[in-house]
N, C-alpha and C positions, 0 to 999 in steps of 0.2 A: 545420521552420519552419511556422507557421500561415499559410495563405493566406486572407485575409479576403475581399476582393473586388477587382475590377479598378479601382474608383474610389478614388483617394486623396483624402481630405478634409483640408483645411488651414485653420485658423482664425487670423486676425490681429485684434487689437483696438487701435483707435487713434482719434484725433480728426482733424479736417481738416488741421491743421498737419503731422501725421505721415504723410499720404497718400503723399508722394514717397518717404519712407523705407520705408514698407510696400511700395511698388511695387518698390523695390530688392530686397527679400526675395523678392517674387514673381518678378522677373526671374531671380534666382539659382536658384530652384526650376525654372523653365521651362528654363533653359539646361542644367541637369544632370539633368533627368528627361524627356528627349525620348522620346516614344512612350508615356508613362504617361498615363492618364486622370486628370485632377485637377480638383477643384472647390475654389475658394477661397471661404471664408466670412468676410466682412468685418463685424465687429461694431463699430459706431462710434457716436459722439456728434457730430453736427454736420458731417458731410462734405457739402460743397456738391454740387449736382446736376451741375455742370460736371466736378468731379473723378470722380464716380461714372461719368459717361458716358465719360470718358477711360480710366478703368481697365477698364470693361466692354468697350469697343471693342478695346482692346489685348490683353486676355486672350483674348477670343473669336477674335482673329486668330491666336492660338497654339493654336486648337482645344481650349481648356480652358473651364471654366465659372466664373462668379463670382456670388455671391449677397451681397446687402447686408441688414444687420439694424440697425435703429435702436434705440438704448438711451439711457436718461436717467440722468444722474448722481444724480438724486433718489432712485433706488433704492439708492444706495450711501452715503447721508449718514450711516448708522450706523457706517461703517467709519472707523477713525482716519486722519487726514490732517493733515500739518504744512505750513504755508504755505511753509516754507523747504526742504521736501523736494524731491528731484529727480523724484520720481514724481508723476504726475497721478492723479486718481481713476480714469482709464482702466486703471490697473494692476490694479484689482479686477475689471474686466469679464470676465476669463478664468474667474472663479469662477462666472459665470452661464451658461457655455456649455452645460451640461446642460439648462438651462431654455429656452434660445433655439434650440438646434439639435435640435429634437424629432424630426426625421425621419431622423436618423442615430444610430448607436450607438457610433461611434468617430471620433476626430479627432486630428490632430497640431496642437498649438498652437505658434505661433512668435512670439517677440518681434519688434519692428520694428527692432532694432539688431543684426541678425545677417545672415549670408549662408549659403546652402546651397551647398556646393562638391562634392557627390557625390550618389549615388542615395539616395532615401528609401524605396526598395522594401523593404529588409530591416527598417527601423524600422517602417514601416506594418504589416508582417506579423508583428511581434513578438507572441508570446502574452502575454495579460494574465490568463490563468486564475488566479483567486485574488487578483488585484491590482486596485486602483482606477485606477492609472495607472502609467506608466513614466517615469523621468527620470534625470538624471545628478547625481551627488553634487556639492554645492557646495564651494567652497574652504574653508569653515568647518565641514566635515563632522565634525571631531574637536575642535571648540571647545566645551568643557564648559559654558561659560556659556549657550550657545544652548539646550542641553537643560534646564538648570536654569531658564531663563527660560520655556520652553514646557512644562516639566514632563513630559518623557517620556525614556526611557532612550537613552543614546548609541548603543547597539548597533543601534537602528532606523535610524540614518543621517539625513542632512539634505540635501535636494535643491535644485537651482536651478530656479526655475519658468519660465525663459526658453524652454525646449523641453519640451513635455509630450506624451506619447501617452496620451490619456484614454479610459477606458471610460465614455462618456456615459450609457449605460444604468444602470451601477452608480451613477454620481453622482445620477441621478434617483431610483433606488430608495432610496438612502441619504439623500435630501433634503439633499444636500450644501450647497446655497446657504443654506438656512435655518439649518443648523448653523454655517456660516461667519458669518452675521450675528449669531447668538447668541454666538459666540465673540468677535467684535469688540466687542460690547457688554459682555461679561463681563470681558475682560482687554485693553482697548485699549492700555494702557501697555506690555504685554509684547510687542506685535506690532511689533517694530522693523523687520522686513523685509516688512511689509505682507502682500500676498497670499501670498507665499512662506512666511511663518511660518504663515499660516492653513492652507495645504495640508498642510504638514508636521505641524502640531499635530493635525489631524483624521485624516489618513491614515497617520501613522507606523506602520511595521510592515506596511502594505498597499501599499507603493510598490515597484515592481520597479526595481532599480538597473541601469542599462544602461551600455554602453561610453562612455567619456569623449569618443569621437570624435563623438558625437551632440550634444554641446554643449561645444565647446572654449572654455571661459571664458578671457578675456584674462589672468586671473590665472595660468593654467597656463603662460603664456609667461614668467612673472617668476621672480625668485630666491626662495629658500625662505622668506624672512621674510614673504612674502605668502600663504603657505599654512598653514592650521591643519588639517593632515591627517596621518594616519599615513603613514609613508614606504613602507608596503607598496603604496600606490597609485601611487607614482612611475613604475614601469616602464610601467604602463598609460597614464599621463598623457603620458609621453614618446612612446609609440607613437602616441597620438592627435594629438600635435603634428605628426607626420610624415604622418598619414593622416586628417585631419579630414573629417567629413561636413558638420558645421555649425560655423561660426566665430561666436562671440558677442562682440561689442564691448560688454562689460558694464561697463566703466569709465566714469567721468563724461566722459572725453575720447573723444568719438565720432569716426568717420572724417570728419565734416564740421567738426571742430575742428582748427585748426592744431596744437594740443598733442597730438594723437593720435600715439602711437609704435608702434601695432600694425602688424607687418610685413604683415598681410593687407589693409591698407587700400587697396593698389593694386588688389586684386581687387574690393573694394567699389566703387571708382570705375568699374571695367569694367562691373559690373552696373547701376550707377546710370545709365550712358550708354545702356543698353538700354531705359530706362523712358520714359514720356511726358514726364518731367521730367529730361532728360539732363544738364543743367548741374550741375557740382559747385561749389557756392559755399562756400568755406571761411571760417570766422570764428573769432575767439578765444572760448574758453569763458569766460563771465562768471560769476564766483563771487559769489553774494550774501552779503555779510557781515552776517548776522543777529546780534542780540544773543547768541544761543546760541553761534554760531560764534566770535564775538569773545571770549567768555568762555573757550571751549576753548583758543583760541590763547594767551590770557593765562596760563591755567593751565599750558599746555605750556611756555611760556618759564620758568615758575617751577619746572618739573620735577614738577608735580602732576597732569599729565594726559598720556597718550601720544597723540601725533599721528602717523599713518602718514606715512612719508617718501615722496618722489617714487618712482613706480613704476619698477622697473629690469628691463629685459629680460635674459634669460640670454645670456651670451656664447656658450655651447655648448648648442644645443637638445637635445643628447643627455644632458645632466647638469643636474639641479636642484641648483645649487650655492649656497653661502653668498653673501651680498650684496656681498662685496668683489671679486667677479669678474663685472663687469657691462659692458653696452654703453653705458648712459647713466647 
């Protein structure tokens, strides 16, 4: 195992509204990595001074460091964005980490809708020799339309961008952000999964695939119909379900929604209670019925468009079974 250095660097990107959710991620890191030297890098647009001070005081009380970096969405206007999309412009901020974190050469990027439930020591010390980043395969890893859309071979794989171990020095040397902007301008309609598509399209074949435990997507708790993956990965997915390091609430139904069925949500509430904003306020997820979504539902009723069914948890976590054997 490569030993990088004693300080683990972790980046989160969010706006003011997501500060309490980012704090939950930080709380989970702190609780499961006691004794580690950690610096949190918060790349944000519009976080209030009050929230910055609350986060700083809290993190410093845990003998860790926190740094804030301001960023403007104006630098990301060339990236495709749909008004009805779940993702904010902030989803693209991770693409800029190489340019803004100029004093370090490696960072773990974490989304704000996950929790860390184990040590990050081994992930941090993963060798990246010959690779631009390391990440976990997405649930659509073997969906051929993804590769046809992004125009690269299926054998290179497709990763989820919610957890990334990034070689920042390599990103800077490759002028990655400039390439990302150029790609966004050239094929905006092909980038259905935003920043994730961009990272895969630029670095396919140069991404180190790591254990599913480092980004246990909620999809990996569901029945088989939710997975577009070769079954050869199933044993590793099942093992990760038992021994996760990072649990990713990647579905539209987050732990702060009444509709969330993820069994790890009770752990999420535990870490939320450790933050400067400990209250757990549940609310119903509101689905915006845009003209595009209304048309999809109409076509679905006519049998002309496939609409994904309600997510279904597996009855037995040790088996990825067909959808007739479910909890919900």
